[in-house]
N, C-alpha and C positions, 0 to 999 in steps of 0.2 A: 588425558589430564582433565578433560572437561566432563568426566562422568559425574562429578559432584553436582553439576547443574541438574542432572536428572534426579539425584537424590533430593535436592532442594525442592524441585517441583513436585516430586512424588509425596514428600512430607507435607507440603502445603495442601495438596489435593486430598491426601488421605486423612490428615488431621482436621482439615476444615478451617479455613482462615476466619470465617465469619463467626463472631461470638454469639452467645445465645440471647443476649439482650440488646435492644437498640441503643441503649445509652450506658456507657461505662461510668463508674463513679469518678468524680473529679478528685484529684489529689492535690492538697494545698501545697505540699513540698515534696520534692523527689528525694527520698531518703536513700535509695539505691536504684541503680539502673537494672530493671528486671530482665532485660535481654542479656542474661549472663548464665554462666554454667551453674548448675545446682550445687548447693553447699556440700552435698555428699562427696564432691570432688576434693574437699579438704580446704584448709585455711590458706591465707596468703603465705604464711611462713612454712606450712607443711602440706603442700598440695599433693594429691594422689594422681599421678599421671595415668591417663588411660589412652589406649590406641584411638586414633582418629575415628575409626568406624564405630566405636562404642559410645560416642557422644550422646546420641539419643537415648540409648539404653541406660546410661548413667543418670539421665533425668527421670527414669522410670517410664520412658516412652520407647517401645521397640521401634527400630527404624523400619518404616514401611517398605515393602517391595515396590518397585516401579510399576505402576499400573497404567501409566499413560506416557506418551512421548518416548517410546522405547529408543527411537533413533538418537536421542540426546546422549545416550550412553557412549556413542561412538564419535562424538565431537572431538576434534583435536585442532591444535594450532597448525595452519597449513605451513608446509616446509618453505614455500617461497617467502612468507612473511618472517618466519623464524630465522632463515638464513640472512635476510637483509638487515636484521637487527643484531646479528651475532658478530662481534668484532673479528674473531678468528676466521670465520667463513668469508667475511668481506676482505680481510687482508689477503687470504689465499687466492681468491678470485681476482682481485685487482692486481695482485702481483703477477698473475699469469696474463692478464689482458692488457695492461698498460706497458707500452714498449720500453720505457725507461726502467721499469722494474724487471721486466722479463729479460732484458739484456744485461742487467747488472750495473747500468749507469747510475741508478739510484737504488738505495736499499730501503724497503718499507719495514719499519720496526713495529709499528703499533697503529691501532685505529680506535677511536672513540666515536660511538654512535649516539647522537642526541637529537632531540626535537623531531623524532619520527612521528608524523601526523597524517591521518587520513583526511584528505581534502574533499571539498564538494565535487570536484571533478571525478572522483573515484580513484585517484592516484594517491599514494603516500609520498610525502616529501620529508627529508631529514637532513641533518648536518653531520657530515663525516669529517672528523679531524684526524688526518694522517700524520704520524711522526716519521720523518724521512731523513735519511743520511745520504751524503754525497753531493749536496748542493754547494754553491760557491762559498758560502760562509764557513764551510768546514765543520760546522756544528749541527747537531740534530735540530731540525725545524719542524714546526707544526703547520701543515697546509690545510686550510679549511675548504671543504668541497661540499657543494649542495648535491643531494641525491634525489632522484624521482623514481619511485618503485612502481612498476607497471604490473598490476594484478592479472592473472589469467582472464582471458575474455576481452581485454582491452588491447588495442593494436600496439605492437612493438616497432621501434624504428629499425629499418634495414641497416642503417649505418649512421653513427653519430661520431664523427672524427674530423676535427678541424685541422689537424696537422700541427697544432700548437703544442709547445712543450708542457709537460705536467705542471700544474700550478700557476701557469701564466694566464694573463687576461685572455678570455675567449676560449680557453681549453675546454673541450668536451670529450666524453668517452662513454660508450655503451658496453656494459658487462652482461653478455647474454645469459650466463649461467645464474645470475642473480636477478635478471630482468630489471636492471638498475642503470639509469642514465645519470652520469656524474658530470658536474661542471664546476669550475672555479667559482667560489662564492662571490657574487657581485657586490658592489658597494652598497651600503645602507641607503635606502631611498625613502622608507616610510617614516622614519624618525628624523624629520628635517632639521631639528635643532641640534642633533648630536654633534656635528662638527664644531659648532660654536660652543657647546657645553664642555667639550673635551679639550679645547684650546685655552690655555691658561690666560692669555691676554684678553681674548674675546670674552671668555667667561667672566673675567674680572669686571669688564664694562657692563655686561648684562646683569650680573648680580648686584652691583652697586645701584644701577637704575631701578631694578625691581624691588630691592630692599628699601630704598628711600621712598618709593611710591607706595609700597604695600604695608610696611610696618611702621607705625607711628614712632616707636622708640628709635627707629633708624632714619628719621627724616633728614638728618644732616650727616649721615654715614659717608665716609670716604675710604676706599680700599687702596692699599699699596700694591697688593698682589694676592693671588689665590692659587692653590695647588689642587687640581682635580684628581680624584681617585675613583675610578669606575669599580663599584662593588657588586653590581648585578646588571647583567645585560642579556636580554632575550631578543635576538635580531628581529627587527620588524615589529616588535611588540612593546618593549619597555626597556628603559635604562635608568639605573639609579647611580648617582654620582655624589660623593662626599667631598666637600671642599674645606681645606684648611685656609682660613682667612688671615691675612696680614695687613695691619693698619699702619699709617704713618706714626712714627714714635711720638710726635707732639700732640696726637689726637686720641690715642687709644686709652690712655689712663682715665679711669673714673667714668667711662661711658658704658651703657648697657648694650654693647654691641656683641654679637655672637662670635665665638672663636671658630665654630664650625657651622656650616649649613649643608642641607641636602637638597639636591635638585632631582626631580623625576620627570622624565618625558615619556609620553605614551602614544600609541596609535589608537585612536578612538576617543571616547568621551570619559574614560575612567579617571583621567587627571582632574577634570573639572568636578566630577562627582567626589573624588577624594578631598579636594580643596574645600568644597562646600560642606561636606560632612565634618571635616576637621575644624572648620570655622564654627559650626554649630556646637561641636563637642567642646571646643575651647571656651565657649561662652556658657557652658553648662557646669553642673557640679563636678563632673568628671575631671575637669582641669584642675580642681582644687583637691583632688583625692590624695590621701596619705598612703594609699595602697599601690596605685598604678600611675605611671607617667605616660603622657601622650605628647607628641610633638606639636609645637606651635606652628600653625600655617602662616607663612610670611607673605606669600604672593602667588598669584596664578597668572601666567603669561598666555593669554588665550590664543594670540597669533602664532605662538610657538608650541602650544600645548605642553607647557612646562609648569610644574608645581615646585615651589621653593618653600622649604619648611625648616624649622629648627631641629637640632639633633636630639636623639635619645642615646645616652651612653650604653655601650654594649661590651660585655666580656664573652658571653655565650648567647645563643638562642636557647629557648627551652627545649627545642628539638635536639640540639647538640648535647645539652646537659643530660637529657633523658637517656640518650644512647650511652653516654659516658657512665652514668650512674648504674645502669643495668649491666653494662660490661664489667665495671669495677666490682659491683655486687657487695661492697663493704657496707656495714651499718651506717657509717658516717655519710657516705655518698647517698645512700637511699633516704636517710633522714633529711639531708639537705634538699633532695628532690621533693620529698613530701612538703617541706616548707615552701618551696617555690610553687607547688601545685595548690597549696592552700591560698597563697597570695593571688594566684591566677584565678581561682574560683571566686574569691572575694572581688577581685577587680572586674571580672565579667559580670557579676551581679550588679556592681555599681554602674557599669556601662548600660546594662539592660534597664536600670531604674533612673537613668539620668534625665529622662523626660524629653530628649531631643526628638523632634517630629520630622526632621528632614529625612528624605530617602524614599525611593519608590517602594510600593508594597510588593513583597515577594511571598508567594504561598507555596505550600507543598505541591499543589496542582501545577503551578508554574514550573517547578523543577521537574515534575513528572513529564510535562510537555517537552521541556528541553531535552530530557533523556530520550524521549521518543523521536525527536527530530534528529538527534545524533545517531540513533539506532537506524533510521532510514538510510543513512549513508553506508551502513554495514551490509545492507541487504544484497547489493549487487555482487560483492566479492566474498562475503562470509554469510551466506543466507542462513545457515544453521545456527550460527552464533546469534544473529539478529532475531531469529525465531525464538530461541531460548529466552532472551531478554524480554521480548514482547510478552511471553507467557508469564514471566515473573512480575512484570509491571501490571498486567491485568489482575493478578491475584492481590497484589498490594493495593491496588485501587479499590478493590472490594472491601478490604480491611479498613482503609482510611475512611470510608463512608460511615463506619460505626463510631469513629472517634473524632468529634469536631475539633477544629484547631483552637489553641489557646489564643488569647488576645495578642495582637501584634504590638511591637514596640521597637526601639532602636536595636539593630542587630549588626554585627560585624560582617557576617556572611561568608567569611573565609577564615574563621577562627580556629587555628591549629597551633601546635607548639612552636612552629617556625615564626609565627606572628607575635611571639612573646620574647622580648629581649631581657636578659639578666645582667645586672650590674651591681657588684658587691652584694648587698642583701635586698636590692630592689628589683622591680620589674617594670616593663613598659610595653605598651601595645602599639603595633604598627600596621601598615597596609590597610587603609580604610577605603580603597578604591571601589570595593563592592558594597559599601555601607547601604543599608536599606531599612525598611520597616517589616519585621517578620516576627513570628512567634519565637520565644527563647529556645525552644527545642532545636531549632536550626543550628545555632552555635554550639549548644551542648552536645549534639549528635556528632558534628564534625570533629570536635575535640576528642570525643570518645573513640571514634573509629581510627583517628590518627594515632592515638595512644596504643590501640590494639595493633595497628600495622607496624608501628615502630618497635613494639615489644616483640612481636612474632618474628620480626626481621633479625632479632638478636639470637634466635634459637639456631644453633649450628650443630652439624654432625661431625665436623672434622674432615669430611669428604669434599673434594673440590668439584665445583660445578660452574663452568664458564669462568674459571679464575677465582671464584669465591666459594666459601663453604656453603653447602646447601642446607636449607631448613630441615630440621628433624621433625617428621610428622608425629612421632610418638611423644614428643614433649610439648606439642602445641596446646593441648588441653591444660596441662599443668601451668604452662606459662600464662595462658589466658586467665586462669584463676588468680594468679598473682597480679596481673594487670588490673583485674577488677578492683583489687584493694587500692591500687594507686588512683584509679579513676574515682573511687568512692571518697578518697581524701579530698580531691578537687570538688566533687559534687556536694559533700557534706558542708564544706566551707561556703560554697555558693548558697546553699539553703540556709545557712546560719545568718546570712545578712539579707537574703532576698525575701521580698514580700509578694513576689509574683507567683501565681499559681502555674505550675508546669505539670502537664499530664504525661506520665511515663510512656503510654503507648505512642504519643506524638514523638518523643525522642527516638523510640524504636523505629517508627516509620521514616523519620528523616535519616536515621543511620542506615536503614536499608537502602534508601535512594543513593546515599553517598557510596555505599559499597557496590551498588549496581553501576554507578558512574565509574568507579575504579575498575570494575569488571570490563566495561566497555573500553576503558583506556588501556587495558591489557593488550587489546588488538588495535584500537584506533591510534594509540600513542606508542605502540611497539614496546610496551612495558611488560614483556612476557614473563619476566622473573617473578612478578607479584601475583600471577594468576592463581597459584595453588593456595596461598594464604588468603586471598580475597574470597575464593570459593568456600574455604573453611569458615571464615567469619560470616559469610552470608548464610551458610548452613546453620550456624549457631543462632544468629539473629532471627532468622525466619522460622525455625522450628520453635524457638521460645515464643515468638510472636504468635504462632499458631496455637500454642498450648497454654501459656501463662495467662494471657488476656482472655481467652475463651473461658478458662476455669475461674478467673477472677470476676467475671461478669455475674451480676445477681440473677 
């Protein structure tokens, strides 16, 4: 599967990443993203699909033969990692190993594998959610179990069996054929505020105190009750809770008190960064925008690491509507999608121009260093994968030296369709915990690559692969051409209101880093299903980066 890595490297080496001139012309506005398929592939409405291997030839550039790193052609995802990430393999192995399943006392119906991550120790950890029948309730139950995957070369336990029953506190089990240690998920310890935030009575007291102290309009607020609803939870990292607030009948009328508030608790300093960023944005022109809504920051409880904010109404995320519109494929759905993309482009331009100076500076070189640090963790267990990424980064670094960064300004830093909420005909931006000062190309590139990934994920063959339809490689090129048209709608609207100069090569460079991060995540996060599409997109971006900008230089 990883033979595409070799073609990427060979293309970069053969075509030559370094352009002919030391300074590329500055572009006042980005009219289209040049890291795209050549127009001879057809229009958005009538693309001309080509086989995946003909991408370079379609651009008028013969695909070069691999002249270096021949060993990369033979890279594959190791079976021990693929098996631990495959629900059906996990179910089969656990069903044989765990006595309650092997004896028929319990029946294992399903398994969901999430949060598989390579840790600094060299082990992978993940969350395995088993659907089990035969427990005392008489109903199917989901039992959450933590797993530790032991790569070859690291010591395996001789025996991990406490004698406890499956799913009970203290239960452990070792599954030799998967090299997987399982244990019942322990209680949450990192998010110390979570018990208080999810208890209605305790949360009511906490919210009343925080709102009265943090929001001037709520200085005399009194709550009768609140109903917590956990909408997003990443164990040990972050939890988002929406509260319906109820006030005493004699106090609620005519007061500017919110009907809903949102509380977020974090592990680390992202909560404080989000609050300070939102505070700065709320005092900027963006808070008065007629294009995009942002939530009002109401309070930050430093001792609990909890951010309290006002609501943004939501019917869809742009991520969800994007998938819906592509799947529906009707003119009405696609035109509505284009309308939301225009508003998103305009809203992002307003954010970039709002003048907020808060946030740490983040550069392309910072992200490059972060990728290299993550790559170092791959070296022990997946040395060939780490070597391939190292080579890609070295060549990208050479190209980046030819194109100086654009001026830094306020940047979202994780701007993707999932961070755009849709309500009726309006939009809102959320998740400012990574807010920083960076060149605009960072946000533009992240939005581009996510559109591509979402769009390619909709290409299906009708053949089942791991329970879902597999991507059709013969339709990727045509689909990517259509996605270019959608991204252009977003970018044209961005440019129509932006006075910021954005250099197209900088968007390309940031997009390449994001795709390499995704490539790393295919292994370090166990997201093996996205490997093929990620390599395809890297191929498109890097070959275009090697040819278009070299030819465009004076």
